[in-house]
N, C-alpha and C positions, 0 to 999 in steps of 0.2 A: 260632284258637289254633295249629293245625298250620301255617298260612301264616306266622305270626309266628316260629315256631321255625325254619322253613326259611330265612327271610330272615336271622335272627341267625346261623344256622350258616354260610351262604354268606359273609356279611360277615366273620365271624371267620376263615374260611379265607383269603380274599384279603388281609385285613389282615396275617395272619401271613406270607404270601408276600411282600407288599410290604415288610415290615419287614426282609427279608433281602436286598433289591436294593441294591447300592452303586454310586454314580456313578464312572465311570472317566475323566471329562474331564480334560484337563491343567489345572494350576493357573492361576488367573487372571493371575498375575504374568508368565507367559510368552506370553500371548495378545497378538497384534499385528495391527492392522487393515491392509488393503491401503493405505489412504491414508497411514497412519503410515509404512509401509515405503517408499512412493514419495517421501514428503517427506524421508526421510533417505538416499535413494539417492545414492551417490557412486561415483567411479571407484576402481578398485583401485590403491593407491599402494604403492610400495616404502618402505623405511625412510626415505628422504629426501623422501618425498612425491610422487615421480614415478610416472607410470603404469607398471604392470607389463604388458609385452607379450610374447607368445610368437611374435609375427610382427609385421606392420605394425599400428600403433595405429589404432583406428577413428577415422574422421573426426569422428564426432559420436555421443555416447551419450545424447542427450536423450530424454526420454519423448515418446511420440507425442502429436501434436495433430491437430486436424481437418485433412483434406487440402485444404480450400478455401483457395486463395490462399497456401499455404505449401509445397506440394510434398511434405508428409508423407503417409504412407500407414499405415493401421491395419489389422492383421490380426485377425480375429475368432476364429481357431482355429489351433492348431499341428498341423502334419501329422506325427504320430508314431504309428507302428504300436503297437497294444496299449498305449495310455496313458490309459485311462479313469480311472485313479486318480491321474493327475498333475495338480498344480495349477500352471499356467504362465500367465504374462502375456507376450504377444508384442508387441513394438513394432518398428517399422521406419521408417527415414528414407531417402528417396530422395536420392541425392547426385549432383549434376552433377560429372563428373570428366573431365579430359583424359587419355585412355588412350594408352599408347605401347607399343612393343615392349619385351619379348617377350610381354606380355599380349595374348591374343587379342582382337581388336576389329574392327569394320567400318572402312573407310577414311574419311579426312576430308581434303579438299584444302586445302592451305595456300597454294598459288600456282597459278594467278592468282586474285585476289580483287576486282579493280577493273573497272569498266565502261568506263574511259577508253579512247578510241580510240588505236591505235598506227599511226603513219604511217611507211611504208618507201619510200625512194626507188625509183622505178620502175626495174626491172632489177637491183636489188640483192638480197642474200640476208640471212637472219637465222636465229637458232636460239632457240626459246622452250621453256622447260622447265616441265613440270607436276610439282608436288610434293605428296605426300600422306602422312599418317600412316596407321597401320593394320597389323595383323598377322593372318595372313601378309601379307608385303609385297604391295601391290596391283599389278596390271597396268594399263596406261593405254591410252586411246583418245582421239584428237582428231577433232573434227567441224567441218566448215565448212558453214554454212547447214543444220545438222541432218543432214548426210551424212558418214559416216565417211571419214577420209582413210587411204589405205593407205601402204605403205612402198616402193612402186615407181613413184610418180608422177615426172614430169619436173620439176615446179616446186614440188611440196609432198610431203614425206614425213613420216609419223608412225610412231614406234616404240613398242613396248609398255613401254619404260622411261620414257615420258613426254616424250620429245624430239620437237619439231616443227621440221623443217628447211624453210626457204623458200629457194628459189634461182631467180634470174631473175624475181623477183616483180613482177607488173604488175597493172593494174586487172582483168585476167582472173581473178586469184586473190583479189581483194578480197572481203571478206564478214564474216559473224559467226562467230567461232570459240569453241569450247567444249571443255573437257577433262573426261574421265570416268576415275575410278580405281575399280577393282573387285577385290574378293577374295570368298571364299566366304560372307562375312557380308552383303555388300551392295555398292551402287554409289554413290559420291560424285560429285557433279556441280558443276563450277565455274560461275561467272557467265559469261554470254555477253559478248564484247567484240569491237569491230570492228578489223580490220587493213586498212588502206587503202594503196594505192600512190599516190605523188604524181601529181597531175594538173595540169599547167601550163595557164595560160590560152592561148587561141588569139589570135594577132595579128589585130586587127579593123580595121586602118586601110585604108579603101577609097579614100582620097584626097579624099573630098568634104568641103566646108566649109559649114556652115549659118550664114547671115548674119542678124544682128538689128540693127534700128535702135532706139536707146534715147536718150531725151532726157536731157540732163545733169541730175543730181539724182534721177533715177528709180532704182528698184531693178531688179536683173536676176538671173536664175538660169538655169543650164544643167544638164540632167541628163546624167550619164555613162551611156553605153550599157549595156544589160543584158548582162552578160558570162556566159559559161558557168561552171558550178560548178568551183571549183578546190580542190585539196588540196595543201598546207594553204591556209587562207584568205588571200586577197590584199586589200590595201586600195586604195581608189581615190584618185588624186591628179590635180591639174591642173597643166599646164605651159604656158608661153608657146610659141607656134608661130611660126616653125619652129625657134627656137634651143633649145627644150626646157628652158628654165630653169624650175625648180619655183617655183610660186606659194606664197609664205609668207603665212599668214593675218595680217591686221591688223584695226584697228577697223572698216574698211570691207568687207574681203573675208574670207570664210570658206568652209569646206567642211563640210557637215553629215554626220551619221553614215551617210547613204545614198550619199555621194559626190557630192552635188549642189553645184556651184559657186554661191555666193550673194554678190552685191555689194549692200551696204546702199544706197549712192547712187553712181551712175556719174559719173565725171569724164572729162575729155579724155584723161587718161593711160590709160584703159581701152580706148581705140580701137585694138584689135589682135585677133589670133586666139589661140585657146586650144585645147588638146587634153587629153583625159582619158587617163590611163594607170594601170597596175596595178603594185604593188610587193609583194613578199612581206611578209606581216604580221609574221613573226618576224624579218625582216631588211629593214626599210623603207629602209635606205640602199643597197640593192643597185643596181648600175649598170644591170642589165637592166630595161628598162621596156617594157611591152607597150602599144602605143598603140591607142586606139579613136577615138571620134567627135571631130570638130573643130567649133568654133564661132568666129564673128567678131562683134565689136561695132562698129557704126558709131554714134558718139556725136553726137547732135544738140544744138545750142545751145539753152539755155533761160534765160528771164529770172527764173525762180522763185528765191526766196531760201531761206526756211526751210520745212521740211516736218516736221509732227509725226510721231512714231513710229507705225508701223502693223505689226501682226502679219503676218509673211510665212510663217513655218513654225514651228509648235509642235505636236508630237504630243500628242494628248489623253490617251493611256494608254501607259505604258512598262512593260514586264515586266522584272523583275530576279530573278535566282536568288540564293537565300540564300547568304551568304558570298562572293559574287562582287562585281565592281565594275560600276557602272552610270553612264551619263551621261544627264542630262536636258538638253535644249537648247531655246533660244528665239531665233529669228531675227526681228529687226524691221528695217524700213526707216525712213528719216528723214534729214533734213539739218538740222544736222550729225549725224554718227553718234551714236545715242543711247547713254546710259549705262544698263547693265542691272544690277538688283539682284535678290536672291533671298530667299525666306522658306521656312522648313521646313514640314513637315506639321503643326507645332504653332503656325504663324504667328509664328515667331521669326526675326528678321533673321539672315542668314548673312554673316559677315565672311570675308574672304580668309584662308587659312591656319589654319582652325579644326580641322584634323586629320581628323575623320571626313568633313567636307565640303571640297571644293576647287573654287573657281570658276576656270574656264580659258577659253581662246579669247576673250579680251577681254570676259569677262562673259557670253558666249553659252551657255556650258555649265557645268552643275553636276555635278561628279564625286563619287560616294559610294563610299567604299572599304568592303569587307567588309560588304555589306548585311545588316542585321539585320531581324528580324520587325517591330520597332517602327518601322522606317523606312517601312513602308507607309502611304500616305495622299496627300493633295493638297498639292503644292508650287506656289508662285506665283513668277512673274518679272514685273518691271516695268521698262519702257524709258521713258526721259525725255530730252528735250533742251529747248532754249529755246523750241521751238514747242508743246510739250505732252508728253503721256505716254500710254502704253497698257500694258495688262497681260494676262497669260494664266495659265492653270492647267494643271498636269499631274498626273495620278493615277499614282502609282508602285505597281504591283502586285507585291508580293514573293511569290514562289512557290518551290516546290522539289519534287523527286521525293519519294516516301515516305522518311521518315527513321527510322533505327534507334533503338530504345529502349535506354537504358542499363541498365534493370532486367533482370537475367538471367532472372527468372521469366517474362518475356514474349517471349523470343527463342528460336527453335529452335536448339538447340545439341547437344552430345554428352551423352547421358543414359544412366545405367546403373541398372537396377532389378532386384530379385529376382523370380523367377517367382512366379506366383500373385497378384501385386499389380496395381495399376492405374497406367497412365502416361497423362499428359495432355501432349501436345506443343502448344506455343503459337506462333502466328505473328502478331505484332502489329507495327505501325509507326505513326508519328505523321505527321499531315498538318498543313499550315499552317492557321491559324485561318480558318474559313470554307470550307475545301476538303474534298473527299471522297476516300476511297480505295475502290478496287474490292475486293470480297471476295478473300481469298487463294486462289491456285491451288496445290494440293498435289500432290506427286510422291512416289512410293515407289521407291527405286532408279532414279530418273530417269524413271520411267514415270508418266503422268498418273494421279492418284488422285481418284476422284469417289464420290459416294454409290452409283453404279450398279456400281462394280467394286471395292468394299472386299473385302479378303481374307477376312474373316469378319464378316458383318453382325450376328451376335449379340454380337460383342465389340468391333468397331470402330464408331465413330460420330463425326460432326462436331457441333460445338456452338458457341455464342456467335457466331452469324453466320458460321460457317466459319473462325473464328480459332483454334479448338481442335480437335485430333484426339485422342480418348480411346480407349485400348485397355485392355480389362479382362481379368482372369485371364491375365496374361502367360505366354507359352510360349517357352522358350528356342529351340526348334527352328524356330519359324515367325515369331516377332515381332522377332527381331534383324534390323535392316535400316537402310538410310540413308533419310532423309526430307529433302525439300526443299519450300520454299514460295516463292511469288512474289506480291508486292503491288504493284499499279500505280496510277498516276493519269495525268493528261494530260501530266505533265512527265517521266515515266520510271517506273522500277520499282526495288524493292529485293528482293534474293534472299538466302535463307537456306539453308544446307546443314548438316545435322547427322545424328546417328544415335541409334538406341535400341538399347542392348545389354542383353540379358536374361541374368542369371546365375542359377544354381540357388540357391534360398533355403536358409537354414540350417534343418536338421531335427534335432531331438533324437532320437537313436537308442536311448538307454537310459532307460527309465522310472525315475523316482524317486518313491516313495510320498509323498503329501502330508504324512504325519506318521509319524515314526519314534520309537519309545520305546526308549531306550538301556538301560533297566533290566536287561533280560535279554539284551541284545545281546552277541555275542562280541567279541573284541578286534580284529577286522578288519572293522568295519562299512563296507560299500561305499556311499559317497555320491557316486560318480562321475557326472559329467554329460557324456555323450558325444554327439557330433554328426557330421553329414555336411554338406558344403557344396561350393560350386563350386570346381573346381581353381584358378580364377583368384585366389582370395582366401583367405589364411590368416585364422584367427580368433584372437581373444584371449578369455581367460576372466577375469572379475573377480568375486571372491567377497566377500560381506559378510554380516553377521549383525545382526539387530535383536532383542535379547532384553532382559536387564537393562540393557544399554547398546548403543549402535550402534558397530560396528567394521567397518572395511574391511580385509580381510586382505591382508597383504603376502606376497610370495613366501616370505620367511623364516618368517612365521606358518604358512603351509601346509606347511612342511617341518619344523615343530616339533610336539611333543605338544600336544593329543591327535591331531594329523593325521599321516599318513605316506603314502608312495606317490604324492605329487603329481607330475604331469607335465603338459606342455603340451597333451596330447591329452584332458585332462579327467578323468584318473584321480585319485581322492582317497579315502582311507580314514580311519576314525575309531576311535580306541582309548580308551575311557573309563577303562580301568584305568591309563593312563599319566599321569593327573593325579589330584590329591586330590579328595575330594568337594566341598570348598569351591571349588576352582578349576573343577570340572566345570560348576557352574551358570553360569559365565561363557560357556560354549560351548553353552548351551541357548537356543533361541529360533528365530526364523524366518530361514532361510538364503536367500540369493539368489545365483545364478550367472548372470552376464550374458555370453552368448556373442555376440561382435560381429565384424564385418568392416567394410570401408569403406561397405557399402551397407545393412546390416541389423543389428539387435540383437534377440536373443531372450533373454527372462528366464525362468529356471526357479526356482521357489520351493518350499521344503519346510520342515517344522518338526522339530527335534530336541527331544524331551521326556524326562523321567525321572519315574517315579512316586515320590511321597514315601513315608516310612515309614508314616504313618497310613493312607494310601491303600492301601499294600501289604497291611497287616493286613486292612483291610476287603475288599479284593479277594480275599485268601486265604480269608477267611470265606465269601465268596460261592462260591469254588471248592470248598472242603471241604464246605460245607453244601449243595452243589448237589443231592446225592442225597436228603438229608432233605427239602429243600424240594419236590423232585419227589414224594416219597412222601406228604407232607402234602397236596399238591394232589390226588393220586390218591385218597386216603381221603376227602377232602372231596367229591370228585366222586361216589364210590360212595354215601356217606351221602345226598347230595342225591337221587340216583336212587331209593334205598330209600324215603325219606320220600315222595317223589312217588307211588310205587306204592301205598303204604298209603292215602294220602289219596284217590287215584282209586278204589280198591276200596271204601272206605267210602261214597263218594258214589254209586257205582253201586248198592250194596246198598240204600241208603236210598230210592232212586228207583224201583227195580224189585223189589217184595217176593215175586213169584212166587205160590205156593199158601198162604202163611202169612197169618194175620190177627192182629194184635196185640190182646189182650184188655184191656179197660178194667177198672178196679177196681170200678166200680158194676155191671158185668155179673156178675162173679164173686160179688159180695155178695148177689145175688138168686137164686142157685142155678140160673142158666141154663146150658144146655149148647150153646154156640155150634157145636160140631162137628156135633151131631145136627141142629141147625136148618139148618146149611149143606147137609147131605146131603138133608134134606127140603125144602129150598128154601123154608123158612118161618121167619119171625122173630116173636118176641114183643115187643110194645111194653111198655116200662116205664111 
């Protein structure tokens, strides 16, 4: 019975207390989920719909996506001092951007950028300029065969303004040249390219004549002597000796691409001497001819009439560079001179004057202009005359040095990112089908970069077979630098030069509570969103609200009631008394301020609410009745303790009677004296 009373008493006390607690959550009609806010997010527009900017407009204000394959980076926290009560969403997008003066940036070389060789006439001079972007303006250095060139040399001088002066240039100064541009943020490196002095052939006429006996109708060939290397290239030609009349090819006589004189069938008219000579490739009509070996043909009479075609010279494999011109050639003997036809790598007949293909040299050569990848394959040539036919096949191997990818995400270039984020620099190239590329070789400020000498192995790492260099938790002071990479194969290499510029990230410096009740707020409620950022990049602020409706505030809106004090630094105040109660509800809801520059966007969100009349009364009751509720709970607690004490005392007395003995009714009815019997320690049985 006592236990039941206690339970009922406690239940009554707590029921009374619970009946006086009132919910103070904001009304359901102003609640908005994060997903709803993101789905309605827009740029801040002025009255005409144009973006409002307090500086340069951000390049992109899209929401963040996964960094894989997109170049986007997502931050998990916002670095703000004392902001545990701030509700913020931070998004950031890395932007590839070409930087120029006066914005501080590492250098980037614009010239030279090609690997093509430069030929200078021996003994002449030249001036070559190296040009680069970057601020502060970079200083320059020229290298020859990886050795720096000073400004006091007799034949070469390099100055820190990027000028390279060549004077009296000869083969002594020929080599591989490279430019470097340097400022306090890094060193940009140009591609290496050769500069060569002209090298004329050496006259090789020793006066000797090599004689050959050849039967009439037979084929004949004579090799031109191996000549020293020349710059530029010279072509080999044959001349009659001693009058030096140039031999012009016809259906019987031709010169292959190696300079060998070939006669399909010898006639009595060929009974003479010949001499090989060289002429400049870029000026084949030059009058200066350098003579080499001489041969003479002694034609022997023959009774043979017809001779079927026979393969004399057909290279099995010809290498062609993508985009260049190549010649395939087939030389056959036979009498009469055979007619030669060609088929493509798809076994289709080639007719003269087809554009991409050109048959020259009386059918002996197939010329292919601007070689394409699909031109690779096996071509065939067939020679025929009245005596029969013969054929041959040539495999055309189309190749090229590593090729640049057009997709910007795979090319090392100029990249700017905020501190604290992650940057992945990529070095990719394309190879011809069936060909392989060597792994990229990386450089940082022109110095070789390997897994053994990474600046910070906890943050720097190579990935994807060495084609990616990832840097985590970027730091402006240490990670801003120039980077280069080189990809090679058997045909050459491709070189990339770029930089990583790290700017200070946007930081919110003034906390804004996640929820603000304007019911009792004064007339100058401060809702400013202040920030700090890198000096390089001004920020814009874009305000919007998602409440009873979605609205993107214009500059005029932010300068009108209930707002005031708006400026480009993020200051903004709210005055509820400047609008009617009906209009005020249009300004309640979830606010978002997007602070952006070219490289990053930070979103700050908070909610403005107002307690309704009914809620105000209930809340007031809670406040005024707070003391009564406290007293009731105190009394209930004291009563509970008192009842517990009484029950415990009763239980103890019932279990421990001490010196007393309770008398039963039947004992008293028989006139027994229990006290005396207890003293005598004797009992009477009934």
